[in-house]
C-alpha positions as CSV (number, residue, x, y, z in Angstrom):
1,X,-0.8,-23.1,6.2
2,X,-2.5,-25.7,8.4
3,X,-1.0,-24.0,11.5
4,X,-2.5,-20.7,10.4
5,X,-5.9,-22.3,9.8
6,X,-5.8,-24.0,13.2
7,X,-5.3,-20.7,14.9
8,X,-7.8,-17.8,15.4
9,X,-10.3,-17.9,12.5
10,X,-10.7,-14.1,12.6
11,X,-7.0,-13.7,12.0
12,X,-7.3,-16.0,8.9
13,X,-10.2,-13.9,7.6
14,X,-8.2,-10.7,8.2
15,X,-5.2,-12.1,6.2
16,X,-7.5,-12.8,3.3
17,X,-9.6,-9.6,3.4
18,X,-6.8,-7.1,4.0
19,X,-5.1,-7.3,0.6
20,X,-8.4,-7.9,-1.3
21,X,-9.9,-4.9,-3.2
22,X,-13.5,-5.5,-4.1
23,X,-16.8,-3.5,-4.4
24,X,-18.2,-0.6,-6.3
25,X,-15.9,1.9,-7.9
26,X,-16.5,4.3,-5.0
27,X,-15.5,1.6,-2.5
28,X,-12.5,0.5,-4.5
29,X,-10.9,3.8,-5.4
30,X,-9.1,4.3,-2.0
31,X,-7.9,0.8,-1.4
32,X,-5.1,0.6,-4.0
33,X,-3.7,3.9,-2.6
34,X,-3.6,2.4,0.9
35,X,-1.9,-0.7,-0.4
36,X,0.7,1.3,-2.4
37,X,1.3,3.5,0.7
38,X,1.9,0.3,2.7
39,X,4.7,-0.7,0.3
40,X,2.9,-2.8,-2.3
41,X,4.6,-2.3,-5.7
42,X,2.3,-4.5,-7.8
43,X,-1.5,-5.1,-7.8
44,X,-3.0,-8.0,-9.6
45,X,-6.4,-7.9,-11.2
46,X,-8.6,-11.0,-11.1
47,X,-12.2,-10.1,-12.3
48,X,-14.7,-12.5,-10.7
49,X,-17.1,-13.9,-11.9
50,X,-15.5,-14.4,-15.2
51,X,-18.7,-14.0,-17.2
52,X,-18.7,-10.3,-16.4
53,X,-15.0,-9.9,-17.2
54,X,-15.3,-7.3,-20.0
55,X,-17.7,-5.1,-18.0
56,X,-15.5,-5.2,-15.0
57,X,-12.4,-4.2,-17.0
58,X,-14.4,-1.3,-18.5
59,X,-15.5,-0.1,-15.1
60,X,-11.9,-0.5,-13.8
61,X,-10.5,1.5,-16.7
62,X,-13.2,4.2,-16.6
63,X,-13.9,4.7,-12.9
64,X,-10.9,3.4,-10.9
65,X,-7.6,3.6,-12.8
66,X,-7.9,7.4,-13.5
67,X,-7.7,7.9,-9.8
68,X,-4.6,5.8,-9.5
69,X,-2.9,7.5,-12.4
70,X,-2.8,10.8,-10.5
71,X,-0.2,9.3,-8.1
């Protein structure tokens, strides 16, 4: 890891940002499809910040997951 961090900082940022899905439902809907198309077979959910956990799961269930279930 230290070798990675000692390299190009933009590469480190890209490695963190590429697999992360975050944003409004409209921004998020297409990202899981792109990850699945790239060969990802599991997607973990980590709502953040935790004090809005229930609201985030409701939004995920209502506005994002229905789009993924069409696959």
